[in-house]
C-alpha positions in Angstrom: -15.7 50.6 58.7 -14.8 49.2 55.3 -16.3 45.9 56.2 -19.6 47.5 57.2 -19.6 49.5 53.9 -18.9 46.3 51.9 -21.7 44.4 53.7 -24.2 47.2 53.1 -23.2 47.4 49.4 -23.7 43.6 49.1 -27.1 43.8 50.6 -28.1 46.6 48.3 -26.8 44.7 45.3 -28.8 41.6 46.3 -31.9 43.6 46.9 -31.7 45.1 43.4 -31.1 41.6 41.9 -34.2 40.2 43.8 -36.3 43.0 42.4 -35.0 42.4 38.8 -35.5 38.6 39.0 -38.6 38.4 41.2 -40.4 35.1 40.6 -44.2 35.7 40.3 -46.2 33.8 43.0 -48.1 31.8 40.4 -44.9 30.6 38.6 -43.2 29.7 41.9 -46.2 27.7 43.1 -46.4 26.0 39.7 -42.7 25.0 40.0 -43.3 23.5 43.5 -46.3 21.6 42.2 -44.3 20.2 39.3 -41.3 19.3 41.5 -42.7 18.4 45.0 -39.2 17.3 46.2 -38.3 21.0 46.2 -41.1 21.7 48.7 -40.7 18.8 51.1 -38.8 20.9 53.6 -39.6 23.6 56.2 -41.4 26.7 54.9 -38.3 28.8 55.8 -36.2 26.6 53.5 -38.7 26.9 50.7 -38.6 30.7 51.0 -34.8 30.7 51.1 -34.7 28.5 48.0 -37.0 31.0 46.2 -34.6 33.8 47.1 -31.6 31.9 46.0 -33.3 31.0 42.7 -33.9 34.6 41.9 -30.2 35.4 42.6 -29.1 32.5 40.4 -31.3 33.8 37.6 -29.7 37.2 37.9 -26.1 35.9 37.9 -26.1 33.2 35.3 -26.8 33.1 31.6 -29.2 30.7 29.9 -29.0 29.6 26.3 -31.4 27.5 24.3 -29.9 25.4 21.5 -31.4 24.3 18.2 -34.6 26.3 18.5 -35.3 25.7 22.2 -36.6 28.9 23.7 -35.7 29.3 27.4 -39.0 30.6 28.8 -39.4 31.8 32.4 -40.8 28.5 33.6 -37.9 26.6 32.1 -35.3 28.9 33.6 -37.0 28.8 37.1 -37.2 24.9 36.9 -33.5 24.7 36.2 -32.5 27.3 38.7 -34.6 26.0 41.6 -33.1 22.5 41.2 -29.6 23.8 40.8 -30.0 25.9 44.0 -31.2 23.1 46.2 -27.7 21.7 46.9 -26.3 25.1 47.8 -29.2 26.2 50.0 -26.8 26.4 52.9 -23.5 26.6 51.1 -24.5 29.8 49.2 -24.3 30.7 45.5 -20.6 31.6 45.8 -20.0 27.8 45.5 -21.1 28.2 41.8 -18.8 31.1 41.0 -16.7 28.9 38.8 -19.4 28.5 36.1 -21.3 31.2 34.1 -23.9 29.7 31.9 -26.5 27.0 31.4 -26.9 25.5 27.9 -30.2 23.7 27.3 -31.0 21.2 24.6 -34.5 19.9 23.9 -33.3 16.3 24.5 -30.2 14.3 24.8 -27.3 15.0 22.4 -24.6 12.9 20.9 -21.0 14.0 21.6 -18.1 12.7 19.5 -15.3 11.5 21.8 -11.6 10.9 21.0 -9.4 9.2 23.5 -5.9 7.8 23.5 -5.3 4.6 25.5 -2.1 3.6 27.3 -0.6 2.1 24.2 -1.1 5.3 22.2 -4.0 4.0 20.2 -6.7 6.6 19.4 -10.3 5.6 19.8 -13.3 7.5 18.5 -16.9 6.9 19.7 -20.2 8.6 20.1 -21.6 9.2 23.6 -25.2 10.2 24.2 -25.4 12.9 26.9 -28.3 14.4 28.9 -26.0 16.6 30.9 -22.4 17.7 31.1 -20.5 20.2 33.3 -17.5 21.7 31.6 -15.2 23.3 34.1 -12.9 24.6 31.3 -15.7 26.6 29.6 -17.8 27.4 32.7 -20.9 25.8 31.1 -23.4 23.3 32.3 -25.3 21.5 29.5 -28.6 20.0 30.2 -31.4 18.1 28.4 -34.7 19.9 29.0 -36.6 16.6 28.6 -34.7 15.2 31.7 -35.1 18.5 33.6 -38.8 18.7 32.8 -39.4 15.1 33.9 -37.4 15.3 37.1 -40.3 14.5 39.4 -41.2 11.3 37.5 -37.5 10.3 37.7 -37.2 10.6 41.5 -38.3 6.9 41.7 -34.9 6.1 40.3 -33.1 8.5 42.5 -32.3 10.5 39.3 -31.9 14.2 38.8 -29.7 15.5 35.9 -29.6 19.1 37.3 -28.3 18.1 40.8 -25.9 15.6 39.1 -24.2 18.2 37.0 -24.1 20.8 39.6 -22.6 18.3 42.0 -19.7 18.1 39.5 -19.4 21.9 39.8 -19.1 21.6 43.6 -16.7 18.7 43.1 -14.4 21.0 41.1 -14.0 23.4 44.0 -10.9 21.6 45.2 -9.2 22.0 41.8 -10.2 18.7 40.2 -13.2 16.5 39.8 -12.4 13.5 41.9 -15.4 12.9 44.2 -14.1 15.3 46.9 -15.6 18.8 47.0 -14.0 21.8 48.6 -13.8 21.2 52.3 -12.7 23.3 55.2 -9.7 21.3 56.6 -7.2 18.5 56.0 -9.1 16.5 58.7 -12.4 17.0 56.8 -10.7 15.8 53.6 -9.3 12.7 55.3 -12.7 11.9 56.8 -14.5 12.4 53.5 -12.0 10.2 51.6 -12.3 7.4 54.2 -16.1 7.3 54.1 -16.4 7.8 50.4 -13.9 5.1 49.5 -15.5 2.5 51.7 -19.0 3.4 50.5 -17.9 3.4 46.8 -16.2 0.0 47.1 -19.4 -1.4 48.7 -21.6 0.1 46.0 -19.4 -1.2 43.2 -19.6 -4.7 44.7 -23.4 -4.4 44.7 -23.5 -3.3 41.0 -21.1 -6.0 40.0 -23.3 -8.6 41.7 -26.4 -7.2 39.8 -28.1 -6.0 43.0 -30.8 -3.2 42.6 -29.6 -0.1 44.3 -31.2 3.3 45.2 -28.2 5.1 43.6 -27.9 4.9 39.8 -25.4 2.1 38.8 -23.6 4.7 36.7 -22.0 5.8 40.0 -19.8 2.8 39.8 -17.9 4.3 36.9 -15.6 6.5 39.1 -15.6 8.2 42.5 -16.6 11.5 40.9 -19.7 9.9 39.4 -20.4 8.2 42.7 -20.5 11.6 44.4 -22.8 13.0 41.7 -25.3 10.2 41.7 -25.2 10.1 45.6 -26.0 13.8 45.6 -29.0 13.2 43.3 -30.4 10.5 45.5 -29.7 12.5 48.7 -32.1 15.2 47.5 -34.8 13.3 45.6 -34.9 9.9 47.3 -33.5 10.7 50.7 -35.3 8.1 52.9 -34.4 5.1 50.8 -30.9 6.3 50.3 -30.5 6.8 54.1 -31.8 3.3 54.7 -29.4 1.7 52.2 -26.2 3.7 52.8 -26.6 5.5 56.2 -22.9 6.4 56.5 -22.9 8.0 53.0 -26.1 9.9 53.8 -24.5 11.3 57.0 -21.5 12.4 55.0 -23.6 14.3 52.5 -25.8 15.7 55.2 -22.8 17.2 56.9 -21.5 18.6 53.7 -24.7 20.1 52.4 -25.9 21.0 55.9 -29.3 19.6 55.1 -31.3 16.6 56.2 -34.0 16.0 53.6 -34.9 12.6 55.1 -36.1 14.3 58.3 -39.8 14.3 58.8 -41.5 17.7 58.6 -42.9 19.1 61.8 -46.7 19.0 61.8 
């Protein structure tokens, strides 16, 4: 009885949210035209993505920085790309973060690190995105979000990259392994990811051109993030280059973006 009441309450809550954050047809079609990789999937998936995008807009906060005004088209562009990885996983996977902070372009962050010998190093790092698990914020450069379609040729998508880090944190730390259902699943994931990561690092060291951004060789967590980008925006070339990695991500995200659409 209680379970039925809870389910009914949840459905009513979602229905109100969908009404509050309904995306006008013209704006949704414009978003799909700007970012065709969002629409290269069955119609049912596109409709599900639109629904999830509305719920995302209702649950998360958006903040523009240094004079950037977050208009409806900006918010929908970010939300739709962020929802693509959780199309099957559901928005609960993003419960650990609360807000999106948008800058007009890349920002420079001051870093202070202490090495193994106790020496403090300070340096400036340009950033186009950053997921802060401690604050529950995802920072993004609007320039990189806006130009996402043009950047698909490089297998690059800053929104998917940073939200992959959010998913990565579901197991308690950002280490390249997202929250999985069982110990067996963790072991399988680690085995495949480690092998694919080592192969990829070898390619990068040898100067080979790769579908995945070479930045992924920095660490396993960055490898997972750049692999997630390519999985959604350059699925066919990624599947051809690293089929085992593609299968791993396909099982996790419960999607197969490289599959041809039925005609």
